[in-house]
ZAKOL-858793 format. One record per residue (C-alpha): residue in three letters; x, y, z. Coordinates in steps of 0.1 Angstrom, whole numbers. Example, Ala and Ser with C-alpha at 12.3 -4.5 7.8 and 13.67 -1.06 7.14 Angstrom:
BEGIN
   residuo       X       Y       Z
       ALA     123     -45      78
       SER     137     -11      71
***
This chain:
BEGIN
   residuo       X       Y       Z
       MET    -312    -252      55
       LYS    -285    -227      61
       THR    -272    -215      30
       ALA    -236    -199      25
       MET    -251    -163      21
       MET    -270    -167      51
       GLN    -253    -167      84
       ALA    -270    -178     121
       MET    -273    -145     143
       ASP    -293    -168     163
       SER    -313    -194     169
       ALA    -343    -179     151
       THR    -331    -156     129
       LEU    -309    -163      97
       VAL    -290    -132      84
       ARG    -278    -126      41
       VAL    -235    -120      45
       LEU    -220    -109      19
       THR    -205    -121     -15
       THR    -166    -116     -19
       ALA    -175     -96     -51
       GLU    -198     -73     -28
       SER    -176     -68       1
       VAL    -147     -58     -28
       ALA    -169     -37     -44
       ILE    -182     -17      -1
       GLY    -137     -16       4
       LYS    -134       1     -31
       ALA    -160      25     -36
       LYS    -154      56     -38
       VAL    -185      83     -23
       ALA    -183     118     -28
       LYS    -183     135       2
       VAL    -196     173      20
       GLY    -168     192      36
       ASN    -132     186      21
       GLU    -121     168      54
       ASN    -101     138      50
       ARG    -105     121      83
       LEU    -130     123     117
       SER    -121     139     137
       VAL    -111     122     175
       GLY    -140     100     197
       ASP    -168      79     187
       HIS    -187      83     156
       GLN    -226      65     151
       VAL    -231      59     115
       ASP    -265      44     102
       PHE    -274      46      69
       THR    -285      21      39
       VAL    -264      27       4
       ARG    -270      15     -29
       ILE    -235       2     -44
       GLN    -239      -9     -82
       GLY    -212     -14    -111
       GLN    -183     -38    -122
       ILE    -152     -55    -105
       ARG    -122     -67    -131
       VAL     -99     -86    -110
       GLY     -67     -87    -134
       GLU     -40    -123    -133
       ASP     -21    -123    -106
       TYR      18    -122    -112
       ASP      50    -125     -99
       LYS      73     -89     -89
       ALA     107     -80     -72
       PRO      99     -75     -37
       THR     115     -45     -30
       THR      79     -35     -11
       SER      80     -65       8
       ILE     118     -63      21
       PRO     121     -50      60
       LEU     139     -21      61
       LEU     152     -16      97
       GLU     164     -59      94
       THR     181     -50      61
       LEU     198     -22      74
       ALA     213     -41     103
       LEU     220     -71      87
       THR     238     -45      56
       LEU     255     -26      90
       ALA     269     -69     109
       TYR     281     -76      75
       ALA     296     -42      72
       GLY     331     -50      94
       ILE     358     -24     100
       THR     339       1      72
       ARG     305       0     102
       ASP     305      35     113
       ALA     308      47      75
       ALA     280      29      65
       ILE     262      43      96
       MET     269      75      83
       ALA     262      75      50
       ILE     226      55      58
       GLU     218      84      77
       THR     229     109      56
       ALA     212      96      25
       LEU     180      86      48
       ASN     181     123      65
       ALA     184     138      23
       VAL     154     111      10
       MET     129     126      45
       ALA     139     160      29
       ARG     139     163      -2
       GLN     106     139       3
       GLY      85     167      19
       ASP      50     158      27
       ARG      53     133      -8
       LYS      34      96       8
       LYS      62      81     -14
       GLY      99      83     -24
       SER      92      81     -60
       GLY     108     105     -83
       ALA     122     126     -40
       ILE     158     119     -44
       LEU     158     133     -79
       ALA     142     165     -72
       ASN     166     190     -64
       ALA     193     167     -62
       VAL     233     181     -66
       ASP     240     151     -89
       VAL     214     138    -112
       SER     241     108    -131
       VAL     247      96    -104
       ILE     221      94     -80
       GLU     203      79    -102
       THR     237      54    -115
       MET     231      49     -83
       ILE     192      33     -82
       ASP     202      14    -116
       ARG     228      -1    -103
       VAL     205     -12     -71
       LYS     179     -28     -91
       ASP     205     -47    -118
       ASN     229     -65     -93
       ILE     204     -66     -60
       VAL     170     -65     -70
       ALA     169     -82     -99
       LYS     190    -113     -82
       LEU     165    -117     -55
       PRO     135    -143     -53
       ARG     102    -126     -74
       THR      72    -121     -49
       HIS      38    -137     -57
       ALA      11    -104     -68
       ASP     -23    -102     -65
       GLY     -39     -93     -97
       PRO     -48     -55    -104
       VAL     -84     -50     -87
       THR    -106     -25    -111
       THR    -141     -12    -105
       LYS    -162      14    -121
       ILE    -184      11     -88
       GLU    -214      37     -84
       VAL    -226      46     -48
       THR    -262      59     -42
       PRO    -275      70     -10
       ILE    -313      54      -3
       ALA    -330      79      24
***
């Protein structure tokens, strides 16, 4: 009789499949690597190795959060412009100017947090506008579900 931990490859062979915890451990494992490369070169790469993964996974409680990262930017901007009516052309120019300014200030950073304020002409105006957006718009949006944080203390050991 097959258990939940086994999966049939064919009628004669059973292979153990990973538990959810094991799958999460593999996904969260950080492994020291040789060299400074962050990416593989273009092309196919064959791998065949065995590792031992050992440690602890802690899952926090789920929670509700403001939906700022799940709001589709392009659709929101387009709808805003549709609502702008007679001021649409000015709104388009303001959005274009703001996007270019943020991208220029952000540089190679992956997230915009702090990028807008760095080297800004009038930091207090930008901080005031951020507060207004948070208080008058984001705070009034329906909260969304967020999975609890997953933290790990995982050790990965290659097996020769």
